[in-house]
N, C-alpha and C positions, 0 to 999 in steps of 0.2 A: 339759221347764223346770227352771230351778233350783230347787233344795229345799233350805230352809234349818231345822236342827233348833235347839228352844232348850228344855233339861233347867231343869224348875225345880222348887223345893220347895214343897209344901202344908202348911199354909196360905202363900200368897205370902209371903214375907218382902221386907225390905226390898232384900237383894241378888236375890232373884228377879225383883222387878219391873223393876230395874234392868238385869239379865239380857235380861228380854223387850222391855224398852222399845227396847235395842240391836238385839235379831233381829228384831223387827218394825221398824225403820227399816232393817234391810238387808234383809229381806224385800220393802218396800213398793221402795226404791230400785234394786233388781234384775228387780223383776214377778216373784216368786217364790214359790211354793206355803209357809207355815210350819207345821211341827208343833212342836206345844208338847207337851213329853214330862216324865211325872212317874213316878219311878220306887217303887214301895212294896216296902221291905224284908219278907222274910221273917219275918226273927227278931224283929221289932216288931210282928207278928199283928194288925196293921189296915192297913187300905188306903181308899183314896180310889177313887171310881168318876171313870169319864171325866165326867159328867155334871157332879158336883161340880168339876173341873178348870176345866170348860168355863165354868161359870158365874163361877165365882172371877175367872177371866182377863177374862172379858165385863165383870163390875163392875167392874174397876182400867182396862180399859183400851175397852171399847165393843166394837161387833161387829166383828169381823177377817175380811174377805176372802180363799178360797184358804187357809183354815186348819183343822187337822186336829189331835183332841186327843188322846193317846197315853197311856194309864198300863199301864205294866207292870209287874212284880215280878220280884223277884230279889235275891242274898244281898248282892251289890257293886254299887252303883249307878254306879261308874264303867264297869265291865262291862257292867252291863245297857244301859248310854247306848253305849256303845263299838256291842255287840250290834245296837241299834236304827239307829244311825247307818248300818249295814254295811247293817242289811236294808230301809233306806229310800233307798241311794245317794245319802245327801245329798252336797250341792255343798258346804254349809255348815255350821260348829256352830259356836252361839254359847255361850260360857261364862262363867262368873262370876270375877272375880279370885280370888275365895277357892276355888272351883272348881279352878283352875287348879293350885294346889299339891295338891291330892288327886289330879288326875291324874299329875302329876310324880311322885307318891312311887309311882303304882299303875305306870307306864311305867319307872320305875326299875326294878321289882323285875322286869318283863320284858326290857330292854336297859339297857346302860350308858347310853349317853346321854338323860336324860328331857327331851327338846327336843318340849313336846307338839304343838306344830305340825308339825313332821316327822314324826313316830311317825303324826300321824293321817293327812297328806297321804301318807306312803309306805304304809301299810297299809290305809286306805281311800278314797284319793286325795280328801281332802276339808279345806277351808280352814275354819281355827279363827280366830273373833272373839273378843275376850278382852273383857268389860265391866266396867266400875268401877260400884260402888257409891256413889264420891264424889263 
């Protein structure tokens, strides 16, 4: 079955809600499993739980079938997301428009061409959908 991964911030921001809405749309359209991912940064010293993430998402969007809530810890958000995309063998990742710029900067450090979609497709065989909060 198709796997869609949607990284979000907690508490859910306007941009996270827009990204999540697009991820839900993609998952429903493709009859896919959905993973909602939040990364707790080690350097911030505080973290949210899977339960907190699930409650926040369900408060905003209601019950979501075939949905998994994932909280990971890491030093770099984008690197931790990339590791989770690979671990879940995601078919699609939905990122926010603002997040796409951070991904380009990270990828630029790794390779000359900062094409996020091509990098993720080549490295983890994953389609990228970019959501806008506009």
